[in-house]
C-alpha positions in Angstrom: 24.1 105.3 81.6 21.7 108.2 82.2 20.0 106.2 84.9 23.3 105.5 86.8 24.4 109.2 86.9 21.4 110.4 89.0 21.9 107.3 91.3 25.6 108.1 91.6 24.9 111.7 92.3 22.3 110.8 95.0 24.9 108.4 96.6 27.5 111.1 96.7 25.1 113.6 98.3 24.0 111.0 100.8 27.6 110.2 101.6 28.4 113.9 102.1 25.4 114.4 104.4 26.4 111.3 106.4 30.0 112.5 106.7 28.7 115.9 107.8 26.5 114.3 110.5 29.4 112.3 111.8 31.6 115.4 112.0 28.8 117.3 113.7 28.2 114.5 116.2 31.9 114.4 117.1 32.2 118.1 117.3 29.1 118.7 119.5 30.2 116.8 122.6 33.7 118.4 122.5 32.3 121.9 122.4 29.6 121.1 125.0 32.4 119.7 127.3 34.2 123.1 127.1 31.3 124.7 128.9 31.3 122.3 131.9 33.1 123.4 135.0 36.7 122.1 135.1 37.4 119.6 137.9 41.0 119.1 138.5 42.4 115.6 139.0 44.2 116.7 142.1 43.0 119.8 144.0 43.2 121.7 147.2 39.8 120.7 148.7 39.8 122.5 152.1 42.0 124.5 154.4 41.9 125.2 158.2 44.2 128.2 158.1 43.3 129.6 161.6 43.7 126.8 164.1 40.9 126.7 166.6 41.8 128.0 170.1 44.8 129.9 171.2 47.7 130.4 168.8 50.3 129.3 171.3 52.6 127.5 168.8 52.1 124.2 170.6 52.4 121.2 168.4 48.7 120.5 169.1 47.7 124.0 167.9 50.1 123.8 164.9 48.5 120.5 163.8 45.0 122.0 163.9 46.2 124.2 161.0 46.0 122.1 157.8 45.3 122.0 154.1 43.6 119.0 152.4 44.7 117.7 149.0 42.1 115.5 147.1 42.6 113.1 144.2 39.4 113.1 142.2 40.4 110.2 139.9 40.2 106.5 140.3 43.9 106.1 139.9 46.6 106.9 142.4 48.9 109.9 141.8 52.5 110.0 142.8 53.0 113.3 144.6 56.8 112.9 145.1 58.4 116.3 144.4 55.1 118.2 144.5 54.9 121.3 146.7 52.4 123.1 148.8 53.4 126.7 149.4 52.2 129.9 151.0 52.5 133.4 149.6 55.5 134.2 151.8 57.4 131.3 150.3 57.0 128.7 153.0 57.0 125.4 151.1 56.2 121.8 152.0 57.6 119.2 149.6 56.0 115.8 149.3 58.5 113.0 149.6 57.7 109.4 148.5 54.0 109.9 148.8 51.3 108.3 146.6 47.8 109.7 147.0 45.3 106.9 146.3 42.4 107.3 143.9 39.4 109.1 145.4 41.4 109.9 148.5 42.4 113.0 150.5 45.5 113.7 152.5 45.6 116.4 155.2 48.9 118.4 155.3 49.3 119.5 159.0 51.7 122.3 159.9 53.3 120.8 163.1 55.2 117.7 163.8 53.9 114.1 163.5 54.2 110.7 161.9 53.1 110.6 158.3 50.5 108.1 157.3 48.1 107.5 154.3 45.7 110.3 155.3 47.9 112.7 157.2 51.4 114.2 156.5 53.2 116.7 158.6 55.4 119.7 157.7 57.3 119.5 161.0 57.2 123.2 161.5 57.4 125.1 164.8 55.7 128.2 163.5 52.3 128.6 161.7 52.5 128.2 157.9 49.3 130.1 156.9 48.3 133.7 157.6 45.0 133.8 159.5 43.8 136.9 157.7 44.8 136.5 154.1 46.9 134.0 152.2 47.0 131.7 149.2 47.9 128.0 149.3 49.4 126.8 146.0 49.8 123.2 144.9 52.6 122.7 142.3 53.5 119.5 140.6 57.0 118.0 140.3 57.6 119.9 137.0 56.8 123.3 138.6 53.3 123.7 137.1 50.7 125.2 139.4 47.9 122.6 139.7 45.6 124.5 142.1 45.4 127.3 144.6 43.1 128.3 147.4 42.8 131.8 148.8 41.2 133.4 151.8 40.8 136.9 153.2 41.5 139.9 150.9 42.8 137.7 148.1 39.5 135.7 147.9 37.3 137.1 145.1 34.6 138.9 146.9 36.5 138.1 150.0 37.5 140.0 153.0 35.0 138.0 155.0 37.5 135.4 156.1 36.0 132.8 153.8 38.2 130.8 151.3 37.9 130.3 147.6 39.6 129.1 144.5 41.6 131.4 142.2 42.3 128.8 139.5 42.8 125.1 138.9 45.2 123.9 136.3 45.2 127.2 134.7 41.5 127.8 134.4 39.1 129.7 136.7 36.4 127.7 138.4 
């Protein structure tokens, strides 16, 4: 029996070390993942908030003002009920629109015929402030998914450039 006790003790120590290694291996990738930049599944990828040319409120000029929404996943996302809004409360609501995987839709301000890559707010006035504004994408449950700011709201801004405040609740 004296021979089996040291063997049993060694087996217990080996089992404990093996269990610790498994826990450490599982924990390491999870904590390493927390330090990678967050990439939202659906995001505001670009904005043309100051339509090129004269701001004459023509449909052509209005449609040169747009915001792009990109789906970074392989799977389509149902955007029915999602909204894209400006700071002043102007809001566009997606109706019966499915954004395919790895695809982008451009949301134009003016009037037009919706298709897979372009949808239209059907407005007769500009939706975005040329100097400073924030576009916010909200899902059908009212949760802010992403936003994009330019002008004085852009961190380090004031230069007319655009930048991201947050995505899905985290700074990027």
